Every structure is written in C-alpha cells, then in structure tokens.
C-alpha positions, 0 to 999 in steps of 0.5 A, spaced: 350 264 620 351 256 620 347 253 626 353 248 626 358 254 628 355 254 635 355 246 636 360 243 641 361 237 645 357 237 652 358 231 656 352 229 659 355 228 666 355 236 666 348 237 666 346 238 673 340 235 676 339 239 682 341 246 684 347 247 688 346 248 696 347 253 698 345 257 692 351 262 693 356 256 692 354 255 685 360 256 681 361 263 677 365 264 670 367 271 669 368 272 662 371 279 660 372 279 652 379 280 650 381 280 658 380 273 660 376 269 664 376 268 672 373 262 676 369 265 682 363 263 686 356 266 685 357 269 692 362 273 689 357 277 685 357 283 690 365 284 689 364 283 682 359 289 681 360 296 682 355 301 686 350 304 681 350 298 677 343 295 676 341 288 676 334 286 672 330 280 674 325 277 670 319 276 676 315 271 672 312 265 676 313 258 673 306 254 672 306 247 675 303 245 669 306 238 667 301 232 667 301 225 666 295 223 662 291 217 660 287 217 654 280 214 655 279 208 651 275 210 645 268 209 645 265 204 640 258 208 640 257 215 641 252 214 647 258 210 650 262 214 655 268 210 656 272 209 663 279 213 662 283 208 666 286 204 662 288 207 655 295 209 652 299 214 657 301 221 654 305 227 657 302 234 657 305 240 658 300 246 659 303 252 656 298 257 654 291 259 656 287 261 651 280 261 654 276 260 661 277 252 660 282 251 654 289 251 654 294 250 649 299 244 651 305 240 648 304 232 648 309 227 648 306 221 645 301 226 641 301 220 636 296 216 641 291 222 641 286 224 636 281 230 636 275 228 641 279 224 645 278 224 653 284 225 657 285 224 665 291 228 667 295 226 674 288 221 675 284 228 677 283 233 672 278 231 666 279 234 659 277 233 652 282 234 646 279 239 642 284 240 637 290 236 635 295 241 632 302 241 629 309 239 632 306 235 638 301 241 640 294 240 642 288 244 644 285 242 651 278 243 653 277 242 661 271 240 665 273 246 670 274 253 668 276 260 671 278 260 678 276 253 679 281 250 674 287 255 676 286 251 683 286 244 680 292 246 676 296 248 682 294 243 686 295 237 681 300 239 676 308 238 677 313 243 675 315 242 668 323 240 668 327 241 662 327 234 658 334 234 659 333 233 667 326 230 666 329 224 662 333 222 668 329 223 674 321 225 675 319 232 678 318 232 686 316 236 691 323 239 692 322 242 685 316 246 687 321 251 690 328 249 687 325 251 680 322 258 682 326 264 683 326 268 689 322 274 686 317 270 682 311 274 682 306 273 676 304 266 673 305 265 666 311 261 664 313 254 662 320 254 664 324 258 670 328 264 668 334 260 671 339 265 672 335 268 678 335 261 681 342 263 684 339 268 688 338 268 696 335 273 701 342 274 704 345 275 697 340 280 695 342 284 702 349 284 700 348 287 693 344 292 697 349 294 701 354 294 695 349 299 692 347 295 686 340 297 684 335 292 683 329 292 678 324 287 675 321 286 669 316 280 666 317 276 661 313 269 660 318 264 658 314 260 652 314 253 649 319 255 644 325 255 650 324 247 649 324 247 642 331 245 638 333 249 632 332 245 626 334 249 621 342 249 618 342 257 617 340 262 623 337 266 618 331 261 617 330 260 625 323 263 627 323 264 635 316 263 638 313 269 641 313 271 648 309 276 652 313 281 656 312 287 660 316 293 663 312 299 666 313 306 665 316 307 672 321 302 671 323 304 664 325 311 667 329 308 673 333 304 668 334 310 664 336 314 670 341 309 672 344 308 665 345 316 664 348 316 671 354 311 669 351 305 672 351 299 668 344 295 666 346 287 668 340 283 665 339 277 670 338 271 665 337 271 657 329 272 658 330 279 662 336 281 656 331 279 650 325 284 653 330 289 655 332 289 648 325 289 645 323 295 649 329 299 648 329 305 642 335 305 637 339 310 642 338 305 648 332 309 651 328 304 655 320 305 654 314 302 657 313 295 653 307 290 654 307 286 648 309 279 645 316 279 643 320 274 638 327 278 638 332 273 636 339 275 638 345 272 634 352 275 632 352 282 629 346 284 633 348 291 636 346 291 643 342 298 646 340 297 653 344 291 656 351 292 658 352 286 662 349 279 663 349 274 668 346 267 665 347 259 666 351 255 661 347 253 655 346 247 650 350 246 644 346 249 638 341 253 642 339 260 641 341 262 648 348 260 646 347 264 640 345 270 644 351 270 649 356 269 643 352 276 640 354 279 647 361 277 648 363 274 641 363 267 638 370 266 639 370 268 646 364 264 648 367 258 645 373 259 649 369 260 655 365 254 654 371 250 653 374 252 659 368 251 663 367 243 660 374 242 662 373 245 669 367 241 670 362 247 671 355 244 671 350 246 665 343 248 664 337 250 669 340 247 675 347 249 673 353 254 674 353 261 671 357 266 667 358 273 668 359 277 661 362 283 662 364 287 656 367 293 655 362 299 653 366 299 646 365 291 645 357 291 646 357 292 638 
C-alpha cells in the first residue's frame, strides 16, 4: 500500500504536552467497526469490557537515558587531553546496551562529532565516541561500566520524551513519573508503552471488580519508534527489531481465557505486536523470548488479539497502519477525523481509543 494512504492533517495544537489529570479523565473514543463511534472517558473502561476479558499490558520500564552532550575541543596533539567544557553541543539518546561500558545512541547534531571524540553528558558522564554509524547513530564507550554505569545513567539522565513533545518543552522531574506506566517492571525501553499511562490503582481495582483479567508481557520499545517512514510503499519499509518475552505460564493463561470465550485486549500496540509475534496460525499462544520486527498493515490476519486500547497516532506512522489493519482503513480515517474535529489530544500524553471489532471483522 502507499504510505500516503495513511496521511491526514493533524493540527499541532492537538499534540498533548502533559497527561490528563486525573488519568481516568482522559477521553476515550470507542471504535466499533461497522457500528459507529462513541465518546467516553478512560474511567468508563470497566463498563465497556466484559467479565472474562483480559487486558494485556507491556511491563517494560523506560530508561531515563536522554542527555545533553558537549564535545571536548579536539586536541592539537595525541598527548593533549582537552577540557570537555566548551565544544559543540549534541543531544544523546541511549537506546541499546551492547557491552559492560558501551551503548548505542542516537545523536542529534551527529555531524558535529567524529569517532575518537570525547563527550561529557549532562555535565557528569564521560564517554568516547567509539564508532560513528549511519542515520545519526553512534557507539559510545563510557568511563564507567557495569552497575556503576547503570547508577550514573539513572541519576543523571532525563526521560527521552518523543521529539513532538521535546521540541516544545524540556523534560522535567514530573516526566519521571508521568512517562512511566504503573506496571513498569523491567528496564529496557527508550519510549513508554503509552496506552498503559492511563491506568491508576483505582482503575485497576474497578477492572478487577468487573471480572476483567490482567496479564503482563515485556517488549522493550526500541529506537524505531521515533523513526519516520521514509519509503513510498509500505512493502519497502523495514521495522527495527525489538526484544520481547512471554513466559509459559502467561501464554497458558491467555489460551485458557480465550478458549473460555474471553477477549484478549492488548493495552497498546507494543503488547499487540508481541502477542501476534508469539501466536501460532491457529491463535494458540506460545512462550516467546526473541526479537520481533513484525510490521502490521491492512490485510494482516490477526491471530491472538481481539481488541486494542491505544493512543492516537501520527500521520503516516506504522502505528496508524496497525490500527487500520485491525479496524479497517476507512473506519480509522473516519475515527481520526472525528477525534480531530472533537479536539481529542494526540500521541504519548494524549487521549485514547478502544477498538472493538466483532470476531468476524478481525481478518
């Protein structure tokens, strides 16, 4: 399909810079393909689901691994160690650890650095540009390693807000909690599984009382989540691989719930992509511990997921393609047109939609 088929006009004012307070007050557009739209609130979720349904959350934890970097002035001789205080500034987003003291990172302003340069991150962490890679990526070698490096990153890093938010305001201390889900348990993501940001203890308690089950899986959201689709045809796009895990006990419970007539409701596109990666053609869930680069576009036949709670996504994004695969592109274009006309808030800190296809509509 053409990537332009997934384009639409999104007013910049609708990109949310902060989450709704309280979280349950965020708006929720219920999308029932072929049956219409309904304006609700996140707090209405227990009434919209049935006893026996199961919500599946992504329990990854976002790494506070965004930094402002300063390049040391380049030495005039190999014996000179310059002071890293007055050189060019770059933005650093660590996104994948590859050794005890080495990380892959995205670099904003990558043209300002070369292999062999020394950087100081947030005035505290020293590292060497071990290798400059393609597409603004670099391999960084830190002066610390292991647990000491982990502690330093946690202490001095900031939350890696999406560029659509970071361009409008800097991250602050509030983002350390706002941009982390309630069920976050395993470090490894460069972005939050944002549908999970809407949940609070009170909402989980109400869902428990309704008889809605809850399971967690882990997909570490990778660098590809921030990268635009640069091709004209979806067949030419390649997703970045991300590591995911579903244990045998969780897979067994999900199979039992579904065979008993309950719906599997993915909380966010990351949970959905992992569930679909782990499912056999007959829909049976199996244990999974591997990387997945699954790319879901219209025409995909869903195996494991019956419904989806997700935030509103950006034009031409792989995530808008995914929701169009679940509900149909015409349905989602109409839903997004309604959301824009009704001033729903978009993206990570924005409102959400609940897609509830009939079973025969999930193909």
